[in-house]
Structures are given as structure tokens and as C-alpha cells.
ROLUMPA-739677 format. One record per atom (N, C-alpha, C, O): residue in one letter; atom name; y negated, x, z. Coordinates in pm, 1 decimal. Atoms other than C-alpha are relative to their C-alpha. Layout:
resn;name;north;east;up
A;CA;Y;X;Z .
...
***
This chain:
resn;name;north;east;up
M;N;-139.2;29.0;69.2 .
M;CA;-14452.9;8608.4;11757.7 .
M;C;55.5;-123.7;106.9 .
M;O;29.0;-107.2;226.0 .
D;N;-31.1;96.4;-98.0 .
D;CA;-14298.9;8279.4;11926.9 .
D;C;148.6;24.8;-11.7 .
D;O;199.5;36.1;-123.2 .
Y;N;-143.8;-15.5;-38.8 .
Y;CA;-13933.0;8328.7;12067.5 .
Y;C;70.6;-115.1;37.9 .
Y;O;-5.7;-211.4;44.7 .
F;N;-84.1;134.6;-35.4 .
F;CA;-13668.3;8053.4;12166.5 .
F;C;-82.0;-51.2;112.3 .
F;O;-127.0;-165.7;109.6 .
E;N;60.7;52.5;-150.0 .
E;CA;-13834.8;8043.0;12541.7 .
E;C;-134.8;-67.9;-44.0 .
E;O;-184.4;-152.9;29.9 .
D;N;141.8;40.9;-0.9 .
D;CA;-14172.5;7969.6;12379.2 .
D;C;16.8;-161.0;-80.5 .
D;O;-82.1;-232.9;-94.9 .
L;N;13.0;109.7;65.4 .
L;CA;-14058.9;7665.8;12195.0 .
L;C;10.7;-112.1;100.5 .
L;O;57.1;-89.9;212.3 .
T;N;-0.9;121.4;-97.1 .
T;CA;-14087.7;7315.6;12357.3 .
T;C;35.3;-120.2;-72.7 .
T;O;-21.8;-156.5;-175.6 .
E;N;-19.5;132.0;84.1 .
E;CA;-13914.9;6988.9;12270.0 .
E;C;-110.0;-82.2;-17.6 .
E;O;-195.4;-95.9;70.0 .
G;N;113.1;102.0;26.6 .
G;CA;-14141.5;6751.8;12123.6 .
G;C;-127.8;51.0;-84.3 .
G;O;-201.7;-21.4;-151.0 .
E;N;90.9;-79.3;76.9 .
E;CA;-14371.6;7029.8;11979.9 .
E;C;2.8;-11.4;-155.5 .
E;O;94.3;26.4;-228.6 .
T;N;-2.9;2.2;143.5 .
T;CA;-14501.0;6948.1;11638.1 .
T;C;-114.6;151.0;-56.4 .
T;O;-196.2;217.8;7.1 .
A;N;92.5;-64.3;68.1 .
A;CA;-14667.1;7168.3;11383.9 .
A;C;-25.2;-16.7;-130.9 .
A;O;71.7;-70.8;-184.3 .
T;N;-0.6;26.0;158.0 .
T;CA;-14791.2;7151.4;11008.9 .
T;C;2.6;144.8;-47.9 .
T;O;-67.8;232.9;1.4 .
A;N;-8.6;-66.7;90.3 .
A;CA;-14694.1;7380.9;10771.7 .
A;C;-78.4;31.8;-119.8 .
A;O;-69.7;130.9;-192.4 .
G;N;107.9;-27.6;110.8 .
G;CA;-14954.0;7345.0;10533.6 .
G;C;37.1;-98.0;-122.9 .
G;O;124.2;-184.0;-109.9 .
S;N;-1.1;87.0;92.3 .
S;CA;-14983.0;7177.3;10206.1 .
S;C;-26.7;65.9;-124.3 .
S;O;-88.2;172.5;-126.1 .
R;N;-30.0;-75.1;133.8 .
R;CA;-14928.7;7250.3;9820.5 .
R;C;25.1;-109.7;-111.6 .
R;O;109.7;-198.8;-105.0 .
E;N;16.3;84.6;103.2 .
E;CA;-15008.0;7078.4;9502.8 .
E;C;134.1;23.6;-100.0 .
E;O;163.4;140.8;-123.5 .
V;N;-104.1;-18.1;104.0 .
V;CA;-14694.5;7022.5;9244.2 .
V;C;-40.0;-26.6;-120.9 .
V;O;-93.7;-134.2;-147.4 .
T;N;42.3;17.4;124.0 .
T;CA;-14752.1;7090.9;8892.6 .
T;C;134.5;-36.0;-109.2 .
T;O;249.7;5.5;-96.7 .
A;N;-126.5;23.9;100.4 .
A;CA;-14543.0;6944.5;8578.0 .
A;C;59.0;114.8;-60.3 .
A;O;176.1;114.3;-98.1 .
E;N;-43.1;-148.9;45.6 .
E;CA;-14506.3;7293.2;8462.7 .
E;C;110.9;27.4;98.9 .
E;O;223.1;14.1;49.9 .
E;N;-83.7;-46.2;-109.5 .
E;CA;-14315.0;7396.4;8778.9 .
E;C;125.1;-100.3;2.5 .
E;O;243.1;-66.0;-5.5 .
I;N;-111.6;84.0;-17.6 .
I;CA;-14126.2;7084.5;8811.6 .
I;C;113.8;9.2;-127.6 .
I;O;234.1;6.9;-101.5 .
V;N;-74.8;-30.0;125.0 .
V;CA;-13979.6;7132.7;8440.9 .
V;C;58.6;140.7;6.1 .
V;O;169.1;157.8;-45.4 .
A;N;-63.8;-144.9;0.9 .
A;CA;-13916.4;7514.8;8500.5 .
A;C;119.0;16.2;94.8 .
A;O;224.0;76.3;72.2 .
F;N;-106.5;-23.9;-96.3 .
F;CA;-13735.0;7477.1;8822.9 .
F;C;130.9;-108.8;-69.5 .
F;O;244.0;-60.9;-77.7 .
A;N;-97.0;88.0;56.8 .
A;CA;-13524.2;7179.6;8663.6 .
A;C;91.1;21.6;-134.2 .
A;O;201.5;-25.4;-161.8 .
E;N;-67.8;-75.5;127.0 .
E;CA;-13448.9;7362.4;8330.7 .
E;C;90.2;105.6;74.6 .
E;O;196.4;126.0;15.8 .
Q;N;-99.7;-97.0;-71.2 .
Q;CA;-13271.6;7614.6;8556.9 .
Q;C;88.3;-37.4;88.0 .
Q;O;198.6;16.1;98.3 .
Y;N;-91.7;29.3;-109.0 .
Y;CA;-13136.1;7443.4;8832.1 .
Y;C;49.5;-163.5;12.8 .
Y;O;137.3;-199.3;91.3 .
D;N;-26.7;150.6;-20.6 .
D;CA;-13127.2;7044.5;8780.9 .
D;C;-37.4;-49.4;-131.1 .
D;O;-137.1;-121.5;-136.5 .
P;N;72.8;57.7;148.0 .
P;CA;-13174.3;6964.0;8395.5 .
P;C;30.9;-146.1;-40.2 .
P;O;67.7;-187.3;-150.2 .
Q;N;-17.5;116.4;69.0 .
Q;CA;-13149.7;6631.0;8402.5 .
Q;C;-115.9;-67.4;-73.6 .
Q;O;-226.7;-20.9;-46.9 .
P;N;107.4;52.7;90.5 .
P;CA;-13368.3;6412.0;8152.4 .
P;C;-118.9;-10.5;73.7 .
P;O;-221.2;47.9;38.0 .
F;N;146.4;39.0;-47.1 .
F;CA;-13625.8;6274.1;8399.3 .
F;C;-58.4;133.1;70.2 .
F;O;-179.1;136.0;94.1 .
H;N;80.0;-151.1;-29.0 .
H;CA;-13689.6;6659.8;8529.5 .
H;C;-47.6;76.8;-93.9 .
H;O;-135.2;159.8;-69.7 .
V;N;50.5;-92.3;95.1 .
V;CA;-13737.1;6811.5;8223.5 .
V;C;-65.0;-67.4;-139.3 .
V;O;-123.8;-2.2;-225.6 .
D;N;43.9;70.5;152.4 .
D;CA;-13826.7;6554.4;7929.5 .
D;C;-96.0;-88.1;44.5 .
D;O;-52.6;-180.5;113.2 .
E;N;77.1;107.3;-33.4 .
E;CA;-14150.5;6363.1;7981.5 .
E;C;18.7;-129.9;-75.3 .
E;O;-21.8;-236.8;-29.6 .
D;N;-37.6;130.7;84.7 .
D;CA;-14029.8;6114.3;7700.6 .
D;C;117.4;-49.4;70.3 .
D;O;100.9;-166.2;105.5 .
A;N;-104.5;43.5;-63.0 .
A;CA;-13702.0;6067.1;7864.6 .
A;C;-32.4;-58.1;144.7 .
A;O;21.2;-159.8;188.7 .
A;N;48.5;31.4;-156.3 .
A;CA;-13865.1;6044.3;8226.0 .
A;C;-65.1;-132.4;-9.3 .
A;O;-46.1;-227.1;67.1 .
A;N;63.2;146.7;11.0 .
A;CA;-14088.5;5770.2;8082.7 .
A;C;95.1;-155.4;-27.4 .
A;O;55.6;-269.2;-1.8 .
Q;N;-89.8;90.8;-12.7 .
Q;CA;-13783.4;5560.5;8014.9 .
Q;C;104.5;-2.0;111.6 .
Q;O;198.3;-80.1;95.8 .
S;N;-80.5;-8.8;-138.0 .
S;CA;-13600.7;5622.7;8346.3 .
S;C;-66.2;-100.7;101.6 .
S;O;-184.2;-135.5;100.6 .
P;N;60.9;65.3;-109.7 .
P;CA;-13633.5;5418.1;8642.0 .
P;C;-122.7;50.4;82.5 .
P;O;-199.5;-25.3;141.8 .
F;N;109.6;-59.3;-52.2 .
F;CA;-13876.5;5670.9;8773.9 .
F;C;-127.1;-28.6;-81.2 .
F;O;-237.7;-13.5;-29.4 .
G;N;123.5;45.0;98.3 .
G;CA;-14114.4;5561.6;8484.4 .
G;C;-72.4;134.8;-18.8 .
G;O;-192.9;120.3;-39.6 .
G;N;65.1;-104.8;-2.9 .
G;CA;-14209.4;5925.6;8470.5 .
G;C;49.4;130.2;18.9 .
G;O;168.9;122.8;47.1 .
L;N;-60.3;-142.1;-44.3 .
L;CA;-14141.0;6316.8;8530.3 .
L;C;-23.2;-22.4;133.0 .
L;O;-123.8;-65.8;189.0 .
V;N;8.4;-20.7;-155.2 .
V;CA;-14026.9;6363.4;8878.2 .
V;C;59.5;130.2;41.8 .
V;O;136.1;185.7;-36.9 .
A;N;-71.6;-134.6;-42.8 .
A;CA;-13919.9;6677.6;9066.6 .
A;C;149.2;-18.1;61.6 .
A;O;174.8;-104.8;145.1 .
S;N;-113.6;-9.5;-65.3 .
S;CA;-13577.3;6745.9;9151.1 .
S;C;-1.6;-5.8;154.5 .
S;O;-82.8;69.9;207.6 .
G;N;-8.8;-3.1;-131.7 .
G;CA;-13502.0;6674.2;9509.9 .
G;C;44.9;132.9;59.4 .
G;O;26.8;152.8;179.5 .
W;N;-37.6;-147.1;-48.2 .
W;CA;-13366.0;7039.7;9545.8 .
W;C;-135.5;72.7;-22.1 .
W;O;-157.0;167.8;52.9 .
H;N;113.5;-50.8;29.0 .
H;CA;-13711.1;7131.4;9400.8 .
H;C;-85.6;-17.7;126.0 .
H;O;-133.5;75.5;190.6 .
T;N;87.0;44.0;-125.9 .
T;CA;-13896.0;6952.8;9677.2 .
T;C;40.2;65.3;132.0 .
T;O;-35.8;99.8;222.5 .
A;N;-59.4;-56.7;-142.4 .
A;CA;-13658.3;7085.9;9946.4 .
A;C;-51.5;164.4;-41.3 .
A;O;-115.8;222.3;46.2 .
A;N;69.5;-153.7;-6.4 .
A;CA;-13756.6;7467.4;9801.2 .
A;C;-116.5;17.8;9.1 .
A;O;-155.9;128.9;44.5 .
L;N;126.4;-18.8;-30.6 .
L;CA;-14105.8;7384.2;9807.5 .
L;C;-28.6;-32.1;152.4 .
L;O;-125.2;22.9;205.3 .
T;N;9.8;10.5;-146.0 .
T;CA;-14077.1;7268.8;10167.1 .
T;C;24.8;110.1;70.8 .
T;O;-56.7;157.8;149.8 .
M;N;-52.7;-148.9;-68.4 .
M;CA;-13882.5;7577.3;10282.7 .
M;C;-126.6;95.1;-17.3 .
M;O;-165.9;155.2;82.7 .
R;N;85.6;-98.6;39.6 .
R;CA;-14158.5;7787.4;10108.5 .
R;C;-124.9;-28.8;95.7 .
R;O;-179.3;64.8;154.3 .
L;N;111.9;28.0;-97.1 .
L;CA;-14437.7;7603.3;10315.2 .
L;C;53.9;32.3;127.8 .
L;O;-8.5;100.6;209.0 .
L;N;-33.8;-33.3;-169.6 .
L;CA;-14225.7;7617.9;10635.5 .
L;C;-26.8;180.6;26.8 .
L;O;-94.8;230.0;116.7 .
V;N;20.7;-121.6;-27.5 .
V;CA;-14196.2;7993.8;10580.9 .
V;C;-140.6;61.5;21.0 .
V;O;-167.6;136.1;115.0 .
G;N;154.2;-54.4;26.1 .
G;CA;-14562.4;8078.3;10496.9 .
G;C;-61.4;-55.9;135.5 .
G;O;-103.7;18.9;223.7 .
G;N;62.5;46.5;-114.0 .
G;CA;-14687.1;7829.5;10755.0 .
G;C;46.2;-4.9;136.4 .
G;O;-34.7;-32.0;225.2 .
I;N;-11.4;26.5;-125.0 .
I;CA;-14476.0;7827.5;11050.4 .
I;C;121.3;138.4;45.9 .
I;O;115.7;212.5;144.1 .
L;N;-115.0;-97.7;-53.1 .
L;CA;-14149.0;8060.7;11051.4 .
L;C;-38.3;163.0;19.1 .
L;O;-0.8;239.4;108.0 .
S;N;49.1;-146.5;-11.7 .
S;CA;-14324.5;8396.0;10966.8 .
S;C;-74.6;38.3;103.8 .
S;O;-115.4;152.5;124.9 .
E;N;84.3;-46.1;-133.6 .
E;CA;-14505.3;8363.3;11284.0 .
E;C;100.0;-3.1;137.7 .
E;O;55.8;16.9;250.8 .
T;N;-113.3;30.4;-72.3 .
T;CA;-14160.8;8303.3;11466.3 .
T;C;103.4;115.5;2.2 .
T;O;103.6;196.3;-90.7 .
A;N;-111.9;-93.9;8.0 .
A;CA;-13851.4;8524.3;11570.2 .
A;C;106.7;-81.9;-44.0 .
A;O;206.0;-91.8;28.1 .
S;N;-109.4;73.5;67.6 .
S;CA;-13642.4;8298.6;11332.2 .
S;C;88.0;91.6;-29.3 .
S;O;48.0;203.3;-62.2 .
R;N;-101.7;-50.4;75.9 .
R;CA;-13309.7;8410.3;11233.5 .
R;C;76.6;-50.5;-69.7 .
R;O;192.8;-12.8;-84.6 .
G;N;-75.2;74.4;116.5 .
G;CA;-13216.8;8180.1;10986.3 .
G;C;67.3;-159.3;65.5 .
G;O;31.0;-218.4;167.2 .
A;N;-47.2;135.1;-50.6 .
A;CA;-13009.0;7851.6;11016.9 .
A;C;137.6;-8.2;-16.9 .
A;O;200.6;68.0;-90.3 .
L;N;-138.6;29.2;-0.3 .
L;CA;-12682.4;7721.4;11068.0 .
L;C;42.4;-91.2;-115.6 .
L;O;155.8;-94.2;-163.5 .
G;N;-22.9;112.6;89.0 .
G;CA;-12741.1;7429.7;10816.8 .
G;C;-119.1;-89.7;37.5 .
G;O;-203.1;-76.6;126.5 .
V;N;87.2;119.2;-7.5 .
V;CA;-12926.7;7103.6;10746.5 .
V;C;79.4;-106.7;30.7 .
V;O;191.6;-109.1;-19.7 .
D;N;-43.9;140.2;-30.3 .
D;CA;-12848.4;6739.9;10902.1 .
D;C;-107.5;-93.8;-82.8 .
D;O;-227.8;-73.7;-99.7 .
E;N;98.3;126.5;23.0 .
E;CA;-12982.2;6424.5;10756.2 .
E;C;-122.7;37.8;-110.8 .
E;O;-243.3;14.7;-102.2 .
L;N;77.1;-49.2;134.9 .
L;CA;-13126.1;6560.2;10432.7 .
L;C;-11.8;-140.8;-92.2 .
L;O;81.1;-192.5;-154.2 .
R;N;17.8;115.0;82.1 .
R;CA;-13287.5;6258.7;10265.6 .
R;C;-143.6;-0.9;-78.8 .
R;O;-251.4;19.6;-23.0 .
W;N;114.6;11.5;79.4 .
W;CA;-13530.2;6221.8;9982.7 .
W;C;-30.8;-161.9;-7.3 .
W;O;50.4;-244.4;-49.2 .
H;N;70.6;140.1;-25.6 .
H;CA;-13746.1;5893.8;10042.9 .
H;C;-72.7;-61.2;-114.7 .
H;O;-73.5;-182.9;-133.5 .
Q;N;68.8;40.2;135.7 .
Q;CA;-13952.3;5883.5;9711.5 .
Q;C;-16.5;144.2;-76.0 .
Q;O;-19.3;257.9;-28.9 .
P;N;-0.1;-117.4;81.1 .
P;CA;-13979.5;6093.4;9404.4 .
P;C;-116.6;79.4;26.5 .
P;O;-203.8;18.0;88.0 .
V;N;120.3;-89.5;9.5 .
V;CA;-14244.0;6388.8;9390.7 .
V;C;-40.6;14.8;-143.8 .
V;O;36.0;58.8;-229.4 .
R;N;52.6;13.0;127.2 .
R;CA;-14480.4;6346.2;9092.4 .
R;C;-78.0;149.2;-40.7 .
R;O;-86.9;240.8;41.0 .
P;N;92.1;-88.4;26.6 .
P;CA;-14699.5;6591.1;8899.9 .
P;C;-133.9;-16.6;80.2 .
P;O;-159.8;-132.2;113.5 .
G;N;100.8;44.4;-74.5 .
G;CA;-15009.6;6613.1;9085.1 .
G;C;12.5;-32.9;150.2 .
G;O;-91.3;-46.6;215.0 .
D;N;-13.4;50.3;-110.0 .
D;CA;-14872.3;6517.3;9400.5 .
D;C;-14.0;137.2;107.7 .
D;O;37.9;246.7;86.5 .
E;N;3.5;-106.6;-111.1 .
E;CA;-14970.9;6725.6;9735.1 .
E;C;71.5;-13.2;89.7 .
E;O;57.4;-111.8;162.1 .
L;N;-103.7;7.4;-86.4 .
L;CA;-14697.3;6797.5;9936.0 .
L;C;-61.3;45.2;165.9 .
L;O;-131.8;146.1;167.6 .
T;N;37.7;-42.6;-123.4 .
T;CA;-14776.5;6828.9;10332.9 .
T;C;132.9;11.2;70.1 .
T;O;215.2;-79.2;55.9 .
V;N;-102.0;-19.4;-104.2 .
V;CA;-14519.1;6950.4;10571.6 .
V;C;2.6;11.0;133.9 .
V;O;-53.2;114.4;170.9 .
E;N;26.7;19.0;-101.1 .
E;CA;-14488.6;6858.3;10917.7 .
E;C;145.4;32.3;79.1 .
E;O;255.6;4.2;32.0 .
T;N;-131.5;-38.7;-91.9 .
T;CA;-14232.3;6987.3;11204.9 .
T;C;-9.7;-58.0;118.2 .
T;O;-120.4;-89.3;161.9 .
E;N;-12.3;56.1;-134.6 .
E;CA;-14103.6;6847.7;11534.6 .
E;C;142.5;80.2;56.3 .
E;O;257.1;69.0;12.6 .
I;N;-149.1;-33.6;-83.3 .
I;CA;-13864.2;7048.2;11790.5 .
I;C;39.7;-110.0;47.8 .
I;O;-38.3;-173.6;118.6 .
E;N;-48.6;107.4;-54.8 .
E;CA;-13615.4;6769.2;11860.6 .
E;C;69.8;48.2;132.3 .
E;O;47.5;-17.4;234.1 .
T;N;-78.9;-59.8;-104.2 .
T;CA;-13390.5;6978.0;12103.4 .
T;C;1.3;145.3;-31.1 .
T;O;-31.2;205.2;-133.6 .
K;N;-39.3;-141.4;-1.9 .
K;CA;-13301.3;7308.6;12195.5 .
K;C;72.5;38.7;103.4 .
K;O;63.0;-9.4;216.3 .
E;N;-113.0;3.0;-116.9 .
E;CA;-13014.9;7463.0;12370.4 .
E;C;38.8;180.3;-11.7 .
E;O;38.4;230.6;-124.0 .
P;N;-78.2;-121.3;20.8 .
P;CA;-12874.5;7828.5;12428.0 .
P;C;104.1;4.8;-100.7 .
P;O;182.3;-90.0;-106.9 .
W;N;-102.3;-22.4;114.8 .
W;CA;-12657.5;7945.8;12139.0 .
W;C;74.5;118.4;33.4 .
W;O;197.1;110.8;41.6 .
S;N;-76.8;-161.2;-33.3 .
S;CA;-12564.0;8329.8;12225.3 .
S;C;-112.5;80.6;115.6 .
S;O;-218.3;37.6;161.7 .
D;N;78.9;-43.2;-71.3 .
D;CA;-12694.6;8567.6;12432.7 .
D;C;-141.7;62.6;-62.1 .
D;O;-240.5;89.3;6.4 .
E;N;82.1;-34.4;90.4 .
E;CA;-12907.7;8681.3;12143.1 .
E;C;-106.0;-90.4;-49.3 .
E;O;-216.8;-45.5;-78.3 .
A;N;56.4;122.3;61.8 .
A;CA;-13042.8;8350.9;12021.9 .
A;C;31.1;-134.8;59.0 .
A;O;135.7;-163.9;117.0 .
G;N;-16.6;152.9;-35.4 .
G;CA;-13110.0;7975.1;12092.4 .
G;C;-11.5;-76.0;-132.7 .
G;O;-72.7;-42.9;-234.2 .
L;N;-0.7;100.1;121.8 .
L;CA;-13052.2;7696.4;11860.9 .
L;C;-119.8;-132.9;9.1 .
L;O;-123.7;-195.7;115.0 .
A;N;99.8;107.3;9.2 .
A;CA;-13335.8;7430.0;11784.8 .
A;C;40.4;-96.0;-82.8 .
A;O;120.1;-49.3;-164.1 .
R;N;-13.7;115.1;83.5 .
R;CA;-13298.2;7123.7;11605.6 .
R;C;-146.9;-51.8;-60.2 .
R;O;-223.1;-125.4;2.5 .
V;N;174.4;5.0;70.9 .
V;CA;-13637.0;7104.3;11379.6 .
V;C;10.5;-113.6;-86.7 .
V;O;67.1;-104.9;-195.7 .
R;N;23.1;108.5;130.5 .
R;CA;-13701.7;6774.6;11205.2 .
R;C;-128.0;38.5;-84.1 .
R;O;-234.5;80.6;-39.0 .
T;N;112.7;-57.6;98.7 .
T;CA;-13912.6;6849.7;10903.6 .
T;C;-33.1;-123.6;-87.6 .
T;O;60.4;-171.3;-151.8 .
E;N;44.8;86.4;108.0 .
E;CA;-14095.9;6590.4;10699.5 .
E;C;-118.0;78.0;-93.6 .
E;O;-209.5;156.9;-69.9 .
T;N;105.2;-45.6;113.0 .
T;CA;-14259.6;6641.1;10363.2 .
T;C;-61.0;-143.5;-32.3 .
T;O;6.8;-245.9;-41.2 .
Q;N;87.2;118.0;47.7 .
Q;CA;-14523.6;6386.1;10269.7 .
Q;C;-64.9;13.0;-103.8 .
Q;O;-92.0;126.2;-143.8 .
V;N;99.7;-6.2;103.5 .
V;CA;-14730.6;6287.2;9990.5 .
V;C;-87.2;-125.2;14.5 .
V;O;-45.1;-240.8;17.6 .
D;N;106.5;111.0;-34.4 .
D;CA;-15037.5;6086.3;10047.0 .
D;C;47.7;-90.1;125.2 .
D;O;53.6;-213.1;126.0 .
D;N;-31.8;73.6;-123.3 .
D;CA;-14921.3;6021.3;10414.4 .
D;C;119.7;-100.0;2.2 .
D;O;141.3;-174.8;97.6 .
E;N;-133.6;58.0;26.4 .
E;CA;-14585.7;5868.7;10267.7 .
E;C;125.8;88.6;28.7 .
E;O;110.8;198.4;-24.7 .
L;N;-97.3;-92.7;-5.0 .
L;CA;-14279.8;6042.3;10347.7 .
L;C;103.4;-7.0;-115.2 .
L;O;169.8;-104.5;-150.1 .
A;N;-76.6;-31.3;114.3 .
A;CA;-14101.3;6204.3;10062.1 .
A;C;132.3;57.9;23.8 .
A;O;226.1;6.5;-37.2 .
M;N;-120.0;-67.5;-70.2 .
M;CA;-13828.1;6417.6;10226.1 .
M;C;-7.3;18.4;143.5 .
M;O;-111.4;38.6;206.1 .
S;N;18.0;-3.7;-150.2 .
S;CA;-13719.1;6430.3;10575.6 .
S;C;175.8;108.4;-21.2 .
S;O;260.6;107.1;-110.4 .
M;N;-125.4;-47.7;-38.8 .
M;CA;-13430.2;6671.9;10732.0 .
M;C;4.2;64.5;141.1 .
M;O;-99.0;72.4;207.8 .
V;N;-49.0;-86.1;-139.1 .
V;CA;-13300.3;6852.3;11041.4 .
V;C;66.6;120.2;-6.7 .
V;O;188.1;138.1;-15.0 .
G;N;-64.9;-151.6;6.8 .
G;CA;-13263.5;7210.3;11032.2 .
G;C;46.2;26.8;152.2 .
G;O;0.0;-2.9;262.4 .
L;N;-54.3;-70.4;-157.0 .
L;CA;-13040.9;7383.2;11291.7 .
L;C;-48.8;145.5;-0.3 .
L;O;17.0;229.6;-61.6 .
V;N;53.9;-134.5;12.5 .
V;CA;-13251.6;7695.7;11341.9 .
V;C;34.6;66.6;117.3 .
V;O;42.5;22.2;231.9 .
L;N;-42.7;-116.9;-112.7 .
L;CA;-13153.2;7999.6;11525.8 .
L;C;-152.8;84.2;10.8 .
L;O;-218.1;128.1;-83.8 .
F;N;115.3;-79.9;-39.9 .
F;CA;-13457.5;8171.0;11735.6 .
F;C;34.8;125.2;90.3 .
F;O;108.0;108.2;187.8 .
E;N;-35.2;-122.1;-67.2 .
E;CA;-13428.3;8519.2;11869.2 .
E;C;-47.7;-29.6;140.0 .
E;O;-161.4;-73.7;156.9 .
R;N;52.6;-6.9;-145.0 .
R;CA;-13446.2;8518.8;12256.5 .
R;C;-69.0;136.6;26.2 .
R;O;-34.9;252.3;1.7 .
R;N;113.0;-111.3;-62.7 .
R;CA;-13747.6;8706.4;12409.3 .
R;C;94.5;113.0;67.4 .
R;O;91.2;225.6;17.7 .
E;N;-64.2;-97.1;-96.6 .
E;CA;-13516.1;8894.6;12669.3 .
E;C;83.2;117.4;-61.7 .
E;O;116.6;220.2;-2.7 .
N;N;-50.6;-109.5;80.7 .
N;CA;-13354.2;9086.0;12392.8 .
N;C;-80.2;105.5;-67.4 .
N;O;-35.3;202.1;-129.0 .
Q;N;115.3;-105.9;61.5 .
Q;CA;-13688.1;9262.7;12285.9 .
Q;C;-0.9;88.5;120.8 .
Q;O;-74.5;187.1;124.6 .
***
């Protein structure tokens, strides 16, 4: 298990990858972001996207799922204070394979129990940036064990 002290600025990791389906794009959007280009293939074809695209919030949720399964579950993560610089660079479409990579930008003590790391996360589709964000992630300090 990695604690705050184990993190190194500049350290990178890959959280894994996952294919996105049309069915899950529509299901997520119907519940959380029911804009026509997320839920209706005919309407999406007439939109500036030219076809069905995932909600940016869906892309963020998929990214978080990959982060937890591929990286955070192996750390002493204690949650996050928020996200800076969230950007959607290109739409995610059915059949796209998302790959998530992280980099520890900076780290600093936050309390006696935890340290704070700025973690840049990039979600890519075919080696092109689809989403980026900087998480303000708290990690438990080892000396509290």
C-alpha cells in the first residue's frame, strides 16, 4: 500500500483502459445529462458532433472508475478536496477505448494525518487527449499507522 511518503513528484502511472458502449452512453445520459446528442442517435447525427457522444460527466465518471480500480485501491487515499482544470478536449464516442494515466505534480503536508498531492489525470482515446483534470488528493501518512 502506498502512503503519502511513498509518492514522488513526477511519478506516473497507468490506471488501465476500458471500451465505451453506445448503450452505457445513453443510459448514463438519460439519468444525468439528457441532452439530445447523448441520448438520441438521430438527433446526435444532426448535432455538431455528427453522432452520439458521451456526456463529459460520463467520461469523468469512467475515468474515476479506472483510477479507483487501477491505482487508488492500492494506496492509502483518503479522498480529494476537489478538482482543478477539468477540461474535455474531444468527445468520447461509442467504441472508443479510454486509457487513463496520472502524474504526481506536487505534494505537500496537509495535516498530521495526511498529505496533499496534485495529481494530473489524462484520459486518452487512441493516444489523443479526451479529458484532463488535476485532482487535489489526500493520502494517509505512514507514521499514523
